[in-house]
C-alpha positions in Angstrom: 0.0 -0.2 0.1 3.1 2.3 0.8 3.7 2.9 -3.0 0.7 5.3 -3.1 2.2 7.7 -0.6 3.7 10.8 -1.4 2.1 11.3 -5.1 0.8 14.2 -6.4 -2.0 12.6 -8.3 -4.1 9.6 -8.0 -3.4 6.5 -10.1 -5.5 6.0 -13.2 -6.3 2.4 -13.1 -10.0 3.2 -12.0 -12.2 6.0 -13.2 -15.3 7.2 -11.6 -18.5 7.6 -13.5 -21.3 8.3 -11.3 -21.8 8.8 -7.5 -24.9 8.1 -5.5 -24.4 9.8 -2.5 -26.6 9.9 0.8 -25.8 12.3 3.5 -27.4 12.8 6.9 -26.0 15.9 8.7 -27.0 16.4 12.3 -27.1 20.2 13.0 -27.2 20.0 16.8 -24.3 17.2 17.2 -22.4 19.0 14.2 -21.7 15.6 12.8 -22.9 13.9 9.7 -23.2 10.1 8.5 -23.2 9.1 4.7 -22.9 6.3 2.5 -21.6 6.1 -1.4 -22.0 4.1 -4.2 -19.6 5.0 -7.1 -19.8 3.4 -10.6 -16.3 2.7 -11.3 -14.6 1.7 -14.7 -11.6 -0.4 -13.8 -9.4 0.2 -16.9 -6.2 -1.6 -16.0 -4.9 -4.4 -13.8 -5.2 -3.7 -10.2 -5.7 -5.2 -6.9 -6.0 -1.8 -5.5 -8.5 1.0 -5.5 -7.1 4.5 -4.4 -9.1 7.7 -3.9 -9.4 10.6 -1.8 -10.4 10.9 1.7 -9.6 13.2 4.9 -10.8 13.7 8.4 -13.7 10.9 7.8 -14.0 7.6 9.7 -14.8 5.1 7.0 -16.6 1.9 8.3 -14.3 -0.9 6.9 -17.1 -3.6 7.2 -19.2 -1.5 4.7 -16.5 -1.4 2.0 -17.4 -3.6 -1.1 -16.8 -3.7 -5.0 -19.5 -5.5 -7.2 -18.3 -6.1 -10.8 -21.1 -5.6 -13.2 -19.6 -7.5 -16.1 -19.3 -11.0 -14.3 -21.8 -13.1 -12.2 -19.4 -12.6 -9.4 -20.9 -11.4 -6.0 -19.7 -8.3 -4.0 -15.9 -8.5 -3.2 -15.3 -7.3 0.3 -11.9 -5.4 0.8 -9.8 -7.2 3.3 -7.7 -4.1 3.8 -8.5 -0.4 4.1 -6.2 2.2 4.9 -6.3 5.9 5.2 -3.1 7.9 5.0 -4.1 11.4 6.4 -0.9 13.2 5.2 -1.7 12.3 1.7 -5.5 12.5 2.2 -6.0 9.2 0.4 -7.8 5.8 1.1 -6.3 2.6 -0.4 -8.4 -0.5 -0.7 -6.5 -3.7 -1.1 -8.4 -6.7 -2.8 -7.3 -10.4 -2.5 -7.3 -10.8 -6.4 -7.1 -8.6 -9.5 -10.3 -6.8 -10.3 -11.9 -7.7 -13.4 -11.8 -4.7 -16.0 -15.1 -2.9 -17.0 -17.8 -1.2 -14.9 -18.4 -1.8 -11.3 -20.1 -0.2 -8.1 -17.7 0.7 -5.1 -19.8 1.1 -1.9 -18.6 2.6 1.3 -20.2 4.2 4.5 -18.5 6.9 6.5 -19.0 9.6 9.4 -17.4 12.8 9.7 -17.7 16.4 11.8 -19.4 19.6 10.6 -16.2 21.6 11.3 -15.7 25.3 12.0 -13.0 25.5 9.5 -15.2 27.1 6.7 -13.9 24.1 4.1 -15.3 20.8 3.5 -18.8 19.9 5.1 -19.0 22.7 7.7 -21.2 24.7 10.2 -21.9 28.1 10.0 -23.9 29.7 12.7 -26.8 32.5 12.5 -29.6 33.8 14.7 -33.1 33.3 14.2 -35.6 35.1 16.5 -32.7 35.7 19.0 -31.6 32.0 18.9 -28.4 30.8 17.8 -28.7 28.0 15.1 -26.3 26.1 12.9 -26.6 25.7 9.2 -24.8 23.0 7.3 -22.7 24.2 4.2 -20.0 22.8 1.8 -16.9 24.6 0.3 -15.1 22.1 -1.7 -12.7 23.9 -3.9 -9.8 23.3 -4.3 -9.5 19.7 -2.5 -12.0 19.5 0.3 -14.8 17.4 -1.3 -12.7 14.6 0.1 -13.5 16.0 3.8 -17.4 15.2 2.9 -17.3 11.9 1.2 -14.8 9.6 -0.4 -13.8 10.5 -4.0 -11.6 11.0 -6.7 -11.1 14.6 -5.8 -9.1 15.9 -9.1 -10.6 18.3 -11.6 -10.2 15.9 -14.4 -12.3 13.0 -12.8 -15.4 14.2 -13.8 -18.7 12.2 -12.9 -22.3 12.7 -12.6 -23.9 13.1 -9.0 -27.1 11.7 -7.7 -27.6 13.3 -4.3 -30.1 12.4 -1.4 -30.3 14.4 1.8 -31.9 13.6 5.1 -32.5 16.8 7.2 -34.9 18.4 9.6 -38.4 18.9 8.2 -38.5 22.5 8.9 -35.3 23.5 6.9 -34.3 24.4 3.3 -32.0 22.0 1.8 -30.3 22.9 -1.6 -27.9 21.3 -3.9 -26.7 21.6 -7.5 -29.8 20.4 -9.1 -33.4 20.9 -8.5 -35.4 18.7 -5.9 -37.1 15.8 -7.5 -38.9 14.3 -4.4 -39.4 15.1 -0.7 -40.5 12.6 1.6 -41.7 13.3 5.2 -40.7 11.0 7.9 -41.7 12.8 11.3 -39.4 15.4 12.1 -37.1 14.7 9.2 -37.6 14.5 5.5 -35.7 13.0 2.7 -34.9 14.9 0.0 -33.7 13.7 -3.3 -32.2 15.9 -6.4 -32.1 15.3 -10.1 -28.8 13.7 -11.5 -26.2 16.1 -12.4 -24.6 16.5 -15.7 -21.1 15.3 -15.6 -19.1 17.6 -13.3 -15.8 17.8 -11.1 -16.1 17.1 -7.4 -15.0 20.6 -6.3 -18.2 22.1 -7.9 -20.6 19.6 -5.6 -22.6 21.8 -3.3 -25.0 21.3 -0.4 -26.6 24.0 1.9 -29.0 23.2 4.8 -30.7 25.8 7.0 -33.3 28.5 7.7 -33.8 30.8 4.5 -35.8 33.1 2.5 -35.6 33.8 -1.2 -36.7 36.1 -4.2 -37.1 34.6 -7.5 -36.8 35.9 -11.2 -36.1 33.9 -14.7 -33.9 34.5 -17.5 -35.2 35.0 -20.8 -35.2 31.5 -21.8 -37.0 30.4 -18.5 -34.1 29.4 -16.3 -35.4 29.8 -12.6 -32.9 32.0 -10.6 -33.2 32.6 -6.8 -31.1 34.6 -4.1 -31.5 33.0 -0.6 -30.6 35.0 2.5 -31.5 34.7 6.1 -35.3 35.4 7.0 -36.0 38.8 6.8 -33.3 40.1 4.4 -35.1 39.1 1.2 -35.0 43.0 0.1 -31.2 42.8 0.3 -30.9 40.0 -2.3 -33.1 42.1 -5.1 -29.9 43.7 -6.8 -28.0 40.6 -6.8 -30.9 39.0 -8.7 -31.3 41.6 -11.1 -27.7 41.3 -12.0 -27.8 37.4 -11.7 -30.8 36.9 -14.6 -29.3 39.6 -16.6 -25.6 38.3 -16.7 -26.7 34.6 -17.5 -28.5 36.0 -20.6 -25.5 38.1 -21.5 -23.1 35.1 -21.2 -25.5 32.8 -23.1 -25.0 35.1 -26.1 -21.2 35.8 -25.8 -20.1 31.9 -25.3 -22.8 30.9 -27.9 -23.9 28.3 -25.3 -26.9 28.2 -23.2 -26.7 27.7 -19.5 -26.5 24.3 -18.9 -28.5 23.5 -15.8 -32.4 23.9 -15.3 -31.8 26.4 -12.2 -29.3 28.6 -10.6 -29.5 29.4 -7.0 -27.2 32.0 -5.1 -27.0 32.0 -1.6 -25.5 34.2 1.2 -23.6 32.2 4.0 -22.6 34.1 7.1 -19.5 32.1 7.5 -17.5 31.9 4.4 -13.6 32.0 3.9 -13.7 33.4 0.2 -15.5 36.0 -1.5 -18.1 33.5 -3.3 -17.7 30.2 -4.8 -19.2 29.1 -8.3 -20.4 25.7 -7.4 -22.8 24.3 -10.4 -26.2 25.8 -9.9 -25.7 26.7 -6.4 -23.4 29.3 -5.8 -22.3 30.3 -2.4 -21.4 33.8 -1.3 -20.3 35.6 1.9 -23.2 38.1 3.0 -20.8 41.5 1.7 -20.7 40.1 -1.9 -24.4 39.4 -2.5 -26.6 41.5 -0.3 -27.0 45.0 -1.0 -29.1 47.3 1.5 -30.4 50.5 -0.3 -30.2 52.7 2.8 -26.9 51.5 4.5 -24.7 50.0 1.7 -22.1 52.1 0.0 -21.7 52.5 -4.0 -18.6 50.7 -3.7 -20.8 47.6 -1.9 -23.0 47.8 -4.8 -20.2 47.4 -7.4 -18.6 44.5 -5.4 -21.9 42.7 -5.5 -22.2 43.1 -9.4 -18.4 42.0 -10.2 -18.5 39.1 -7.9 -21.9 37.8 -9.2 -20.6 38.2 -12.8 -17.4 36.4 -12.0 -19.1 33.6 -10.5 -21.6 33.2 -13.2 -18.9 33.3 -15.8 -17.5 30.3 -14.1 -20.9 28.2 -15.0 -19.3 28.2 -18.6 -15.6 28.7 -17.9 -14.6 26.3 -15.1 -17.7 24.3 -14.6 -18.8 23.3 -18.2 -14.8 23.2 -19.3 -12.7 22.6 -16.4 -9.0 22.7 -16.0 -7.4 19.7 -16.1 -5.0 20.4 -13.2 -4.5 23.2 -10.6 -1.6 24.1 -13.0 -4.3 25.8 -15.3 -6.2 27.3 -12.5 -5.6 30.8 -14.1 -7.7 29.6 -17.2 -10.8 29.4 -14.5 -10.0 32.5 -12.3 -8.1 35.0 -15.0 -10.9 34.3 -17.5 -13.8 34.7 -15.0 -12.2 38.0 -13.7 -11.7 39.4 -16.9 -15.1 38.5 -18.2 -16.9 39.8 -15.1 -15.7 43.2 -16.2 -17.2 42.7 -19.6 -20.6 41.8 -18.3 -20.7 44.7 -15.6 -19.6 47.1 -18.3 -22.7 45.9 -20.3 -25.1 46.3 -17.5 -23.5 49.5 -16.0 -21.9 51.3 -18.4 -21.8 54.5 -16.3 -19.6 52.8 -14.0 -16.7 53.0 -16.5 -15.8 49.6 -15.1 -12.9 48.9 -17.7 -10.9 51.9 -16.4 -11.4 50.4 -12.7 -9.9 47.2 -14.5 -6.6 48.8 -14.0 -6.7 48.0 -10.2 -6.7 44.3 -11.1 -3.7 44.8 -13.4 -1.9 46.9 -10.8 -2.4 44.1 -8.1 -1.0 41.7 -10.6 1.9 43.5 -11.4 2.6 44.7 -7.7 2.9 40.7 -6.7 4.5 39.9 -10.1 7.1 42.2 -9.6 8.5 40.2 -6.6 11.4 37.5 -6.9 9.0 35.2 -5.2 6.5 35.3 -7.7 5.2 32.5 -9.8 4.4 31.7 -13.4 0.8 31.9 -14.4 1.1 28.0 -15.2 2.5 26.8 -12.0 3.5 23.3 -10.9 1.4 21.8 -8.2 2.6 18.6 -6.4 0.5 18.6 -3.3 -2.9 19.7 -2.3 -1.4 21.9 0.3 0.1 23.9 -2.4 -3.1 24.7 -4.2 -4.6 27.5 -2.0 -1.6 29.7 -2.0 -2.0 30.0 -6.0 -5.5 31.5 -5.6 -3.6 34.9 -5.8 -3.1 38.0 -7.8 -1.1 36.0 -10.5 -4.0 33.6 -11.2 -6.7 36.1 -11.0 -5.3 39.5 -12.0 -2.4 38.7 -14.2 -4.4 36.0 -15.8 -7.1 38.6 -16.5 -4.7 41.2 -17.5 -2.8 39.0 -20.1 -6.2 37.8 -21.5 -7.3 41.6 -21.8 -3.8 42.2 -23.7 -4.6 39.2 -26.1 -8.1 40.4 -26.6 -6.8 43.9 -27.5 -4.2 42.4 -29.9 -6.3 40.2 -31.7 -9.3 42.0 -31.7 -13.1 41.6 -29.8 -14.7 39.9 -32.5 -12.1 37.3 -33.4 -11.6 36.8 -29.9 -15.3 36.2 -29.0 -15.7 33.8 -31.9 -12.7 31.5 -31.1 -13.8 31.5 -27.4 -17.1 30.0 -28.5 -15.3 27.2 -30.4 -13.1 26.4 -27.5 -16.1 26.0 -25.1 -18.0 24.1 -27.7 -15.1 21.7 -28.1 -14.2 21.0 -24.6 -17.6 21.1 -23.1 -18.3 18.4 -20.2 -14.5 17.9 -20.4 -11.3 19.3 -19.1 -8.8 21.6 -21.1 -5.3 22.9 -20.8 -3.8 26.4 -21.4 -2.5 25.1 -25.0 -6.0 24.2 -25.8 -7.3 28.0 -25.5 -4.4 29.0 -27.5 -5.2 26.6 -30.3 -8.8 27.7 -30.5 -7.7 31.3 -30.7 -4.8 30.5 -33.1 -7.4 28.6 -35.3 -9.7 31.7 -35.4 -7.0 34.6 -35.6 -4.4 32.9 -37.8 -1.9 34.6 -35.3 0.8 32.6 -33.7 -0.8 32.7 -30.3 1.1 29.8 -28.3 4.2 31.5 -29.2 2.9 35.2 -28.3 1.5 34.0 -25.1 4.0 31.3 -23.8 6.4 34.0 -22.6 3.7 35.6 -20.5 2.2 32.2 -18.8 5.3 29.8 -18.6 7.9 32.3 -17.0 7.2 34.6 -14.0 7.5 38.3 -14.0 7.2 41.0 -16.6 9.5 43.6 -18.6 9.9 47.1 -18.2 10.3 48.7 -21.5 12.8 51.4 -21.2 12.2 54.5 -24.0 14.8 57.0 -25.0 14.3 59.8 -27.7 17.7 60.4 -29.6 18.2 61.9 -33.0 14.7 61.4 -34.3 14.8 57.7 -33.2 12.8 56.2 -30.5 15.0 53.7 -28.7 13.1 50.8 -26.9 14.9 48.0 -24.4 13.1 45.5 -22.2 14.4 44.0 -19.3 12.5 42.0 -16.3 11.0 44.6 -13.8 11.9 43.7 -10.2 10.6 45.8 -7.4 13.9 45.0 -5.7 15.7 47.0 -8.4 17.7 44.1 -9.1 18.5 43.0 -12.6 16.1 40.0 -13.7 16.2 37.5 -16.3 13.7 36.9 -19.0 12.6 38.2 -22.4 9.1 38.6 -23.6 6.9 39.3 -27.0 5.8 42.6 -26.0 2.7 44.3 -27.8 3.8 47.8 -28.1 1.3 50.5 -28.7 2.2 54.0 -29.0 0.8 57.5 -29.4 2.5 60.7 -30.5 0.9 64.1 -29.5 -2.7 62.9 -30.1 -4.6 59.7 -30.1 -5.1 59.8 -33.7 -1.4 59.1 -34.3 -1.3 55.5 -32.9 1.3 52.6 -34.0 1.3 49.0 -32.9 4.0 46.5 -33.3 5.9 43.6 -31.4 9.0 43.9 -29.7 10.3 40.5 -29.9 14.0 41.1 -29.5 15.8 42.6 -26.1 15.8 46.3 -28.0 14.9 48.2 -30.9 15.4 51.6 -32.5 12.5 53.0 -34.4 12.6 56.2 -36.8 9.7 58.2 -35.7 9.2 59.8 -39.0 8.8 56.4 -40.7 6.7 55.0 -37.6 4.3 57.6 -37.1 5.1 60.6 -39.7 6.1 63.1 -37.0 9.3 64.0 -35.5 10.0 64.3 -31.9 13.6 65.4 -31.3 15.8 68.2 -32.7 19.6 68.2 -32.1 19.2 69.1 -28.3 17.1 66.0 -27.6 14.2 68.3 -26.6 10.7 67.5 -27.8 9.4 69.6 -30.5 6.1 71.2 -31.3 5.0 68.5 -33.8 4.8 65.9 -31.2 4.6 67.3 -27.8 4.6 63.8 -25.9 4.9 60.1 -26.9 2.6 57.6 -24.6 3.7 54.2 -24.7 1.4 51.2 -23.7 -1.7 53.0 -24.7 -4.9 52.3 -22.5 -2.8 50.3 -20.5 -3.4 47.2 -22.4 -0.3 45.7 -22.1 1.0 43.9 -18.8 4.3 45.6 -18.6 5.7 48.9 -17.3 7.5 51.8 -18.9 10.4 53.9 -17.9 10.9 57.2 -19.9 13.8 59.3 -20.3 13.8 62.7 -19.0 12.7 64.7 -22.0 9.8 62.1 -22.7 8.7 62.1 -19.0 8.6 65.9 -19.2 6.4 65.8 -22.0 4.1 63.3 -20.3 4.0 65.4 -17.1 2.7 68.5 -19.1 0.4 66.4 -21.0 -1.1 65.1 -17.7 -1.4 68.5 -16.4 -3.1 69.8 -19.4 -5.5 66.8 -19.6 -4.3 65.7 -22.8 -4.2 62.0 -21.8 -7.1 59.7 -21.2 -7.8 58.8 -17.4 -6.2 55.2 -18.1 -3.0 56.7 -19.6 -2.8 59.0 -16.5 -3.0 56.3 -14.3 -0.4 54.3 -16.2 2.1 56.9 -16.1 1.5 57.6 -12.4 1.7 54.0 -11.3 4.7 53.0 -13.4 6.6 56.0 -11.9 5.5 54.9 -8.3 6.8 51.3 -9.3 10.1 52.5 -10.5 10.8 54.8 -7.6 10.2 51.9 -5.3 12.6 50.0 -7.2 15.0 52.9 -6.9 15.2 53.3 -10.7 14.1 56.7 -10.4 14.1 59.4 -7.4 11.2 60.0 -4.8 11.7 63.6 -5.8 10.6 62.9 -9.6 7.9 60.8 -8.2 6.5 63.8 -6.1 6.9 66.3 -8.9 4.9 64.0 -11.2 2.2 63.7 -8.6 1.9 67.6 -8.4 0.6 67.4 -11.9 -2.3 65.5 -10.4 -3.8 68.5 -8.3 -6.6 68.8 -10.3 -7.3 65.1 -10.9 -11.1 64.3 -10.5 -11.2 60.7 -12.2 -12.2 58.0 -9.4 -9.9 55.3 -10.6 -6.8 57.7 -11.0 -7.3 59.2 -7.5 -8.1 56.1 -5.8 -4.7 54.6 -6.9 -3.0 58.1 -6.3 -4.7 57.7 -2.7 -3.3 54.2 -2.2 0.2 55.5 -3.3 0.1 58.3 -0.9 -0.5 56.0 2.0 2.8 54.0 1.1 4.9 57.1 0.4 3.9 58.8 3.7 4.9 55.5 5.7 8.1 55.2 3.8 8.8 58.8 4.3 8.3 58.3 8.0 10.7 55.6 8.1 13.4 57.8 6.3 12.9 60.9 8.5 10.1 62.2 10.5 10.4 65.9 9.2 10.2 64.5 5.9 6.9 62.6 6.6 5.0 65.7 8.1 6.1 67.5 4.9 5.1 64.8 2.6 1.5 64.6 4.5 1.1 68.4 4.0 1.7 67.9 0.3 -0.9 65.3 -0.2 -3.3 67.1 1.8 -2.6 70.0 -0.6 -3.1 67.5 -3.7 -6.7 66.2 -2.5 -8.1 69.4 -1.6 -9.1 70.3 -5.1 -11.3 67.2 -5.3 -12.4 67.3 -1.6 -13.6 70.9 -2.5 -15.4 69.8 -5.6 -17.2 66.9 -4.0 -17.7 68.4 -0.7 -19.5 66.0 2.3 -23.0 65.8 1.1 -24.0 63.9 -2.2 -25.5 66.0 -5.2 -28.7 65.2 -7.0 -27.9 63.0 -9.9 -24.2 62.6 -9.1 -22.4 59.7 -10.8 -21.9 56.2 -9.0 -18.1 57.0 -9.4 -18.2 60.4 -7.5 -20.1 58.5 -4.5 -17.2 56.1 -4.3 -14.6 59.0 -4.7 -16.0 61.2 -2.0 -15.5 58.6 0.7 -11.9 57.9 -0.4 -10.8 61.5 -0.7 -12.0 62.3 2.7 -10.7 59.0 4.4 -7.2 60.2 3.1 -7.4 63.7 4.4 -8.6 62.2 7.8 -5.6 59.6 7.8 -3.1 62.7 7.1 -4.6 64.4 10.0 -6.4 67.4 8.0 -7.7 69.5 10.9 -11.0 70.9 9.4 -11.8 67.1 8.0 -11.4 65.7 11.3 -13.6 68.2 12.9 -16.5 67.9 10.3 -16.2 64.0 10.3 -16.6 64.1 14.1 -19.5 66.6 14.2 -21.2 64.1 11.6 -20.4 60.9 13.6 -21.9 62.4 16.6 -25.3 63.1 14.9 -25.0 59.5 13.5 -24.8 58.2 17.3 -28.0 60.3 18.0 -29.7 58.9 15.0 -28.5 56.1 13.0 -30.8 56.9 9.9 -29.2 60.9 9.8 -28.5 62.1 6.3 -25.5 63.7 7.8 -23.7 60.3 7.5 -24.8 58.4 4.5 -23.0 55.0 3.8 -20.3 56.3 1.2 -18.6 58.5 3.9 -18.9 56.3 6.9 -15.7 54.8 6.6 -14.2 58.4 6.6 -15.8 59.3 9.6 -15.0 56.1 11.5 -11.2 56.6 10.5 -11.4 60.1 11.6 -12.8 59.1 15.0 -10.0 56.4 15.5 -7.3 59.1 14.5 -8.4 61.1 17.8 -9.0 58.0 20.1 -6.0 57.3 22.5 -5.7 55.6 25.9 -6.7 58.6 27.9 -9.8 59.4 25.7 -11.4 56.1 24.5 -14.8 57.5 23.7 -14.8 57.5 20.1 -13.5 54.1 20.0 -16.0 52.7 22.4 -18.9 54.2 20.2 -17.6 52.8 17.3 -17.8 49.3 19.1 -21.3 49.9 20.2 -22.3 50.7 16.3 -20.5 47.4 15.6 -22.5 45.3 18.0 -25.8 47.0 17.2 -25.6 46.4 13.4 -26.6 43.1 11.9 -25.3 44.3 8.4 -22.0 42.6 7.5 -21.0 45.3 5.4 -21.5 47.8 8.4 -19.3 45.6 10.5 -16.4 45.0 8.0 -16.6 48.9 7.5 -16.1 49.3 11.0 -13.5 46.6 11.5 -11.5 48.3 8.4 -11.1 51.6 10.5 -10.3 50.4 13.9 -6.6 49.7 13.7 -5.8 53.1 11.9 -5.6 54.6 15.2 -2.2 56.2 15.9 -1.9 55.2 19.8 -0.5 51.6 19.7 -2.2 51.0 22.9 -5.6 51.2 21.4 -4.2 49.3 18.2 -3.5 46.2 20.6 -6.7 46.5 22.1 -8.3 46.6 18.3 -6.4 43.3 17.6 -7.6 41.5 20.8 -11.1 42.3 20.0 -10.7 40.8 16.3 -9.8 37.6 17.8 -12.7 37.6 20.2 -16.2 35.9 19.9 -17.5 39.0 18.7 -16.0 38.8 15.5 -16.6 36.0 12.9 -13.4 34.4 11.8 -14.1 35.1 8.2 -14.0 38.8 9.2 -10.9 39.0 11.3 -8.6 39.9 8.6 -10.6 43.4 8.0 -9.1 44.4 11.6 -5.9 44.0 10.2 -6.1 46.2 7.2 -4.6 49.8 7.5 -2.9 49.4 10.5 -1.2 52.7 11.4 2.5 53.2 11.1 2.6 53.7 14.8 0.9 50.4 15.5 3.1 48.1 13.4 5.5 47.1 16.2 2.5 46.3 18.6 1.0 44.3 15.9 3.9 42.2 15.4 4.4 41.5 19.0 0.6 40.5 19.0 1.1 38.2 16.2 3.9 36.2 17.8 2.2 36.1 21.3 -1.2 35.0 19.3 0.5 32.7 16.8 -0.6 29.3 18.4 -4.4 30.5 18.7 -4.2 32.0 15.2 -2.6 28.8 13.6 -5.1 26.6 15.4 -8.1 28.6 14.3 -7.1 29.6 10.6 -4.3 27.3 10.0 -6.3 24.9 7.7 -7.5 27.5 5.3 -5.8 30.1 3.1 -6.8 33.0 5.5 -3.8 32.5 7.7 -1.3 33.7 5.0 -3.3 37.1 5.1 -2.3 37.4 8.7 1.5 37.2 7.8 1.3 39.7 4.8 -1.0 42.2 6.7 1.5 42.4 9.7 5.0 41.8 8.4 4.9 43.5 4.8 4.6 47.1 6.0 8.1 47.0 7.7 11.0 48.5 6.5 14.1 47.3 8.1 16.7 44.5 7.7 16.8 43.8 11.3 12.9 43.2 11.4 13.2 40.9 8.1 15.8 38.8 10.2 13.5 38.8 13.2 10.4 37.5 11.1 12.8 34.9 9.4 13.9 33.6 12.7 10.3 33.5 14.3 9.0 31.6 11.5 12.1 29.4 11.1 10.4 26.7 13.1 6.8 27.7 12.4 6.1 27.9 8.7 4.2 25.3 6.9 4.1 24.3 3.3 0.9 26.3 2.6 2.2 29.5 3.9 6.0 29.2 2.7 5.2 31.2 -0.5 3.5 34.2 1.5 6.0 34.4 4.1 9.0 34.7 1.5 7.0 37.3 -0.4 6.1 39.2 2.9 10.2 39.2 3.8 10.9 40.2 0.3 8.5 43.3 0.6 10.3 44.4 3.9 13.7 44.0 2.0 12.4 46.3 -0.7 10.9 48.8 1.7 14.1 49.2 3.7 16.3 49.6 0.3 13.9 52.3 -0.6 14.2 53.9 2.8 18.0 53.8 2.4 17.9 55.2 -1.1 15.5 58.2 -0.1 17.8 59.3 2.9 20.6 59.5 0.4 18.5 62.0 -1.9 19.5 65.9 -1.6 17.0 68.8 -0.9 14.0 66.3 -0.5 12.4 68.3 2.3 13.0 71.5 0.5 11.5 70.3 -2.9 8.3 68.9 -0.8 7.8 72.3 0.8 8.1 74.0 -2.7 5.7 71.7 -4.4 3.3 72.4 -1.7 3.2 75.9 -1.9 2.7 75.8 -5.9 
C-alpha cells in the first residue's frame, strides 16, 4: 500500500463515472453520516483502488466492490487504510479486479467542522436563538472531507444526491429537487442527477432561508437565498444574476447548462464566493445590498462578484482545467469576463478603467522575485490554496485583456465560443485555449503567450528619444531594483501628440530603434534632444492594455507630465504613467523627488480610478517617508493634503442630486485620506457628523459612502486617555446586523495612531464578537505607529491563530498584513527567525513574499535618505 504515498496525483487504473451519495447532517451534534455508491470503470490490472478521503472515519465492514460484468458477488476489501498526510484511502483486494464497470460502496462519518472548508457549520440567529446551518466549500480539494471520492478536476462524473434533514429547513444542492418524503421531524430530499462535473463543484446547503426569484429570458429559474427577513437585500444581485446569465449565453454562444441557478448568502465564508454548479455560495458582503446602509462600492462589489461566479458556469464548470496548474484559465478568465458583463449592465461605472486596479495588483505581486508563473507546478493539495492569488486572477485577467486587444474583440469572442463547444463537459489545458484562438485569428498565439504564462515576471520597457529615433529596450522588472532574467514578446502600442497618431507593433528582441518619421509620420527631437512642437508627447502602452511597465527618459517624462497637467491624456493613461513612476521609484530606478514632482501634476485630478490609486500610493509614500525621516513625513503629509484638497472641495461632504456612482465612491476615499493625514477641518467635520449618527442611525449627515471616512477620523482622535470615540464605534458594531457595516468598522479601527488602542483592537478581532471570516478586516490599514505592537501581538497569539485559521488560506493574510509594512533589514531577520520553526508548506510562499517586501521597503528608505534637498522640494511643491 505504501507505493501510493507521497504522489501528487491519484493512480489512473480506476475511473469514476457516477456517484450516488446519501448524507445525513446532524445540526445539533455537528456531525454527519453518509454512504456512497460509486460506478467505477476498472481500466487496468489492479488489486487496489485508491481515492481521496480526509477527516472521515470509514466503516471498513461497509466497503465492497461489485463487478457488473461478471456473475461475481460483491468483493469485500480485506484491507482498508487511510493515509491522512496524503489524504488518500487505499483499498486492497485479494485478487485482481475484473476490467469494466463495477460499483464501489462505502459508509462513513464526519464532523461538521468550523474551518469553513469541506462540509462545515455556519451559525446564524433566528428569533434571538443561535442556530447552525450546514454548508459545503470543496474548492480546491476538500470534497474528500465530505465523502470519499476522486477529488481531482479531471475526474468528472455525474452526481445523484439524497439528503436526510430536519423537515423545517431548506435543503439545496446543485440540481432541482425531484422528491421530498416526510418522515416525522425529518425529510428525505432527492435531487435530479447532475450532468458530468468535477467534485470541487458539488454543493449542499441546509438551513433556514428566505428567497427572491426571477427567470432568465429562456426560462431558467434564478433565486437569491438569504437569512429570513433579508430578502430585500437580495434583489439587486437577483437582477444582476438573471441579466448576466442571458448575456453570457449570447457571448459564449452556449446556453446555461442547468435548469436552475441558486445564489445563497452564507454568514461564515472564507473566500468571497464559490461558483458551485447551479448553487453559488457567497459571503453576505458579496451578495446582499441594502439600499439604505450599503455604499456605492458595496453595490459594485456585488455586481462584479456575481458576474465572476456566473462566468465560471461556462469557464470552469462546463469546461474545467485539467489540473490546478491551469487554475488561471478559470480565475483569470472569470475575472476578465466579469468586467465585460458589468460594463454591459452598468456602462456609467466606467468599469474598464477600474480594471486597472486588477492589473496593478498583478503587477505588484509579479514584481517580486518570489512570484510564480501563471502556469505553476502543483505537487501537493496543500500547495493549491496559495495560487489563488493576484497572479492567477489578476495577471491572468490582464494577459487575456492584452491578447484580446491584440487579436480584436470579434475574433476573440468567436474563438472562445469554439473553445467552449469543443471542450464542453470535459477538461482543458492552457494550450487548448491558445489552439482555439490561433485557429480563429491565424496569429501564432501559443508563441506570443508562452512568454507571459510559462515564466514569472514581466518586462519594463525603457524608452529614449535620440536623434529622431525612439529606442526601446526590455528587461525584467523587479521591485527590488535587481536586474532580472527573461524576455517577452511585447505588444507595443504608442501615440504621439494625439490619439489619432497611433502605432502597434511587437517588440520580440531585447531592444529596437525606430525612426519616428517612418513610424508615425512625425518628428520628436531636434539636436538638443528636446521634444519639438509637432509631437509634444509620446505615450507607450496606450490604454495600459499590455502587462508591462514603461520607463521614460527625462525629456519624454517631462512631455508626459505636461500632457497630464493639461488633461491631454485619457484617465487610463494618466493612471499608467503614475503607477509606473511609483513602481520605478520603489525599485530605486528613479528618485522619490521625480515621483512627487509628477504627482504635483495631478492636483486637479477628478477621475475616480486615477485618484483612488494616487491615494493608495500616498499612504505608502507617507509611511516610507516616516521610516526615512520624521520631518520629511510631515512635509509629505502636508503635500498630499494639498493634492487632495481640490477633489475634496469639488465633491464636498454631501452627495449631489443625480451625481455619478464614481463620485459617490471617490468622496469617501478622498475624505478618508484627508482624515488619515490629520487634516484638521476634515477631522472636525467627520466627528460632528459621527456624533449626529450616534444620536440617529438614519441621519442624512452620515450616508454609507462617507461612513468609513468618519470612522477613520474618529480613530485618529482616539487614545488611551480618551477612548470614547473608539467605544462608540464598538457599540455601532455590536448593534448592526449588516455584514458590510461590521466590516467597514473593522477596517477603520486599527488606523488609530495610539499603539495601546491598536493592541486592544487586535485582541477584539480575535474575540467571539468577530466572525473568523472577518478578522482580517481588522488587520487592514494598521497605522504606522501600530506596526510594532501588531508584530508583537502576532507572535504572542500565533499558536491560537494557527489553530483557528491554519487549515485554510486566511492564515497567509495574517502574515502579509502584519509583516509586509516593515522597512528594516533587522525586522526581516527577526521575522525569518520567528517563522523558521513555525512555517508550513501552505504559507511558505506568502512568508517569502512578505519578507521580500520588507527588504524592498528597507532599500527604498535607504535610498530616500540619500536624496538631497528632498524636504525643500516637498515644501516648494506644497506651496505651488
